[in-house]
C-alpha positions as CSV (number, residue, x, y, z in Angstrom):
1,M,-34.5,23.0,-17.9
2,S,-34.6,19.4,-19.0
3,L,-32.3,16.8,-17.2
4,S,-29.5,15.1,-19.8
5,T,-26.5,13.0,-19.2
6,K,-24.6,14.8,-21.6
7,N,-22.6,17.2,-20.0
8,L,-22.1,15.8,-16.4
9,P,-18.7,16.9,-15.0
10,T,-15.9,13.9,-14.7
11,G,-12.6,13.8,-13.2
12,N,-12.6,17.1,-10.8
13,G,-14.5,16.1,-8.4
14,L,-12.4,12.8,-7.8
15,S,-10.1,12.8,-4.6
16,K,-6.3,13.4,-5.4
17,S,-6.0,10.3,-3.2
18,I,-5.8,6.7,-2.6
19,L,-8.8,5.3,-1.0
20,P,-9.4,2.3,1.0
21,G,-11.2,0.2,-1.7
22,N,-10.3,-2.5,-4.8
23,L,-8.4,-0.5,-7.3
24,M,-5.4,-0.8,-10.2
25,A,-2.1,0.9,-9.6
26,K,1.4,0.7,-10.3
27,I,4.4,1.1,-8.3
28,N,6.6,4.0,-8.7
29,R,8.9,3.8,-5.5
30,I,8.9,1.5,-2.2
31,E,10.7,3.1,1.2
32,L,11.6,2.2,4.6
33,R,10.2,4.2,7.7
34,I,10.6,4.1,11.1
35,P,7.6,3.9,13.2
36,S,7.8,6.2,15.9
37,Y,6.6,4.4,18.4
38,D,10.0,1.3,17.9
39,Q,13.0,2.8,16.3
40,T,14.3,-1.0,15.6
41,A,11.5,-1.3,13.2
42,Y,10.6,-0.8,9.6
43,D,7.1,0.0,8.1
44,V,7.6,-1.1,4.4
45,I,5.8,1.9,2.3
46,L,4.1,1.6,-1.1
47,Q,3.5,4.8,-3.3
48,L,1.1,4.1,-5.4
49,E,-0.1,5.8,-8.2
50,G,-3.7,4.7,-9.7
51,V,-4.9,4.7,-13.5
52,D,-4.6,7.7,-15.7
53,L,-7.9,9.2,-15.0
54,G,-7.9,11.6,-17.8
55,D,-7.6,15.2,-18.6
56,G,-10.3,16.4,-16.3
57,F,-8.4,15.2,-13.5
58,E,-6.0,17.3,-11.6
59,G,-3.2,15.2,-8.9
60,F,-0.8,15.9,-6.6
61,W,2.1,17.6,-8.0
62,I,5.1,14.9,-8.9
63,D,7.3,17.7,-7.2
64,K,5.8,20.5,-4.9
65,D,9.1,22.4,-5.5
66,D,9.3,21.4,-8.9
67,Q,6.1,22.1,-10.7
68,S,7.2,22.1,-14.4
69,K,7.5,18.2,-13.6
70,G,3.4,18.4,-13.7
71,R,1.4,16.1,-11.4
72,F,0.5,12.6,-11.4
73,A,-2.4,11.2,-14.0
74,G,-3.7,8.8,-11.3
75,Q,-4.5,9.1,-7.6
76,T,-1.4,8.3,-5.5
77,G,-0.8,7.1,-1.8
78,S,1.4,6.0,0.5
79,V,0.7,2.2,1.3
80,K,2.0,0.0,4.0
81,I,2.5,-3.1,3.0
82,S,1.7,-4.6,6.4
83,P,-0.4,-3.5,8.4
84,F,2.2,-4.0,11.8
85,A,5.7,-2.6,11.4
86,F,8.6,-5.7,10.5
87,K,11.1,-6.1,13.8
88,D,13.0,-9.1,15.2
89,S,10.5,-10.6,17.3
90,E,9.2,-13.7,19.1
91,Y,5.3,-14.9,18.9
92,E,3.1,-17.5,19.6
93,G,6.6,-19.5,20.4
94,R,8.2,-18.4,16.6
95,Q,11.0,-15.9,16.2
96,Y,10.3,-13.4,13.7
97,Y,13.7,-11.6,12.2
98,R,13.0,-8.3,10.6
99,D,15.2,-7.9,7.5
100,Q,14.2,-11.6,6.2
101,S,10.4,-10.2,6.8
102,I,11.0,-7.8,4.7
103,L,12.5,-10.1,2.1
104,V,9.8,-12.6,2.0
105,A,7.3,-9.5,1.4
106,L,9.0,-8.5,-1.5
107,N,9.5,-11.6,-3.0
108,N,5.6,-11.9,-2.8
109,L,5.3,-8.6,-4.3
110,A,8.0,-9.6,-6.8
111,K,6.2,-12.9,-7.5
112,A,3.1,-11.1,-8.4
113,L,4.7,-9.1,-10.9
114,G,6.7,-11.2,-12.8
115,K,10.3,-10.4,-11.3
116,T,11.6,-13.3,-9.1
117,T,14.0,-13.7,-11.1
118,E,15.4,-10.6,-11.4
119,L,15.0,-10.3,-7.5
120,G,16.6,-13.1,-6.9
121,D,19.5,-12.3,-8.6
122,L,20.1,-9.8,-6.1
123,E,22.7,-9.2,-3.1
124,A,23.1,-6.9,-0.7
125,A,24.7,-6.4,3.1
126,T,21.9,-4.4,4.4
127,I,18.1,-4.1,4.2
128,E,18.4,-0.7,2.8
129,E,20.9,-1.5,0.5
130,F,18.5,-4.3,-0.8
131,L,15.7,-2.3,-1.2
132,A,17.9,0.2,-3.4
133,K,18.7,-2.2,-6.1
134,A,14.8,-3.4,-5.6
135,N,13.1,-0.6,-6.5
136,P,14.0,-0.4,-10.0
137,I,12.8,-3.4,-10.4
138,L,9.4,-4.0,-8.5
139,A,8.6,0.2,-9.2
140,D,9.3,0.7,-12.4
141,G,6.1,2.7,-12.5
142,E,4.8,1.0,-15.4
143,T,3.6,-2.4,-14.4
144,Y,-0.1,-2.3,-12.6
145,L,-1.6,-5.2,-9.8
146,N,-4.8,-5.2,-9.1
147,W,-5.1,-4.0,-4.8
148,C,-7.4,-4.3,-1.8
149,I,-6.7,-1.3,0.3
150,A,-7.3,-0.9,4.1
151,G,-6.6,1.4,6.5
152,N,-7.2,3.3,9.5
153,E,-9.7,6.0,9.9
154,E,-9.7,9.1,11.3
155,I,-11.8,12.6,11.1
156,N,-10.7,15.9,10.4
157,A,-11.2,19.3,11.5
158,E,-13.4,19.9,9.2
159,G,-15.3,16.8,10.0
160,Y,-14.1,14.2,6.9
161,P,-12.4,11.6,7.1
162,K,-8.6,10.8,6.8
163,Y,-7.0,7.1,6.0
164,Y,-3.7,5.8,6.9
165,L,-3.5,2.9,4.4
166,N,-2.1,-0.4,4.6
167,L,-2.4,-3.8,3.0
168,P,-4.4,-6.4,4.4
169,K,-2.8,-9.1,5.4
170,A,-3.4,-12.3,3.1
171,S,-5.2,-15.2,4.3
172,K,-7.3,-18.2,3.8
173,D,-9.7,-15.6,2.4
174,G,-7.5,-14.0,-0.4
175,V,-4.8,-11.9,-1.0
176,P,-4.2,-8.1,-0.9
177,Y,-2.9,-8.2,-4.5
178,E,-2.3,-9.8,-7.6
179,S,-1.4,-9.3,-11.0
180,T,-3.7,-7.9,-13.3
181,E,-3.6,-11.2,-16.1
182,V,-5.6,-13.3,-13.4
183,A,-8.8,-14.3,-14.9
184,I,-11.8,-13.4,-13.1
185,D,-12.7,-17.3,-12.0
186,K,-8.9,-17.8,-11.4
187,S,-8.7,-14.8,-9.1
188,R,-8.0,-14.9,-5.2
189,L,-8.0,-11.3,-4.8
190,L,-9.6,-10.0,-1.4
191,K,-12.6,-8.1,-2.0
192,F,-12.9,-4.8,0.0
193,S,-15.3,-4.6,2.6
194,P,-15.6,-1.0,4.8
195,D,-16.4,-3.7,8.2
196,V,-13.4,-5.7,7.6
197,H,-10.7,-3.5,5.9
198,I,-11.5,-0.3,7.7
199,R,-10.5,0.7,11.5
200,K,-12.3,3.2,13.0
201,K,-10.9,5.4,15.8
202,K,-13.7,5.4,18.4
203,G,-12.1,6.9,21.3
204,A,-8.8,7.3,23.3
205,A,-8.9,3.6,24.8
206,Q,-9.0,2.2,20.8
207,V,-5.8,5.4,19.6
208,A,-3.6,4.1,22.0
209,G,-0.3,4.0,20.0
210,F,-1.9,5.3,16.7
211,S,0.8,7.3,15.2
212,A,1.2,8.8,11.5
213,Q,2.2,5.6,10.3
214,G,-1.2,3.9,11.9
215,A,-1.9,1.7,14.3
216,T,0.6,-0.4,16.3
217,A,1.5,-3.8,16.6
218,P,0.7,-6.7,19.2
219,A,3.5,-8.7,17.5
220,A,5.7,-7.4,14.2
221,A,4.5,-8.5,11.4
222,T,5.7,-11.6,9.8
223,A,5.4,-12.3,6.1
224,D,5.7,-15.4,6.2
225,F,2.7,-16.3,3.4
226,D,3.1,-17.5,0.2
227,M,1.6,-15.9,-2.9
228,D,0.9,-18.7,-5.1
């Protein structure tokens, strides 16, 4: 029997889920979720879908209760916009406010999507109402961004890793997402590194506060950076 690359399998071995790494994806929906460890806080969840992987790929059902809607064309995943939840807090002598910090995070996302004007036209009485209005703008299910996805790793009962995904915080080293139109030589996108962007669960001492949404924070997310 001779070896050949002509009939290698394509698509079927791919995970249905987005995994930590650098990838291109679009936002299908943005949600607010209350973390189990703090009823006054919010996690901002991005429902991401990667690029169309073709006929050989079988994604998750779009609606498992109505399979007539078909399957996602790309890998999908729930990704926290920040490693830590947003809440009213004081950190290093500075006061942070949950709703204002969420607005900053959404505005940074709008900058990368080229939709700051549309988002700036919105007003609402509550952050919940604001996000409901912002969803059609920021989560149009069509506009792709380049991402760096981080996550917390657990090993499941079968011995395989499971990831709770989040975006790494922007810093002088780079940003967690940017427009696909940014030239390579101008890119500030963080380059994924497992040593930096995956937090492994190694023992009970390290998982105090670990929840279904990820690890608890020593302080609330601030999102007070500028993506420009």
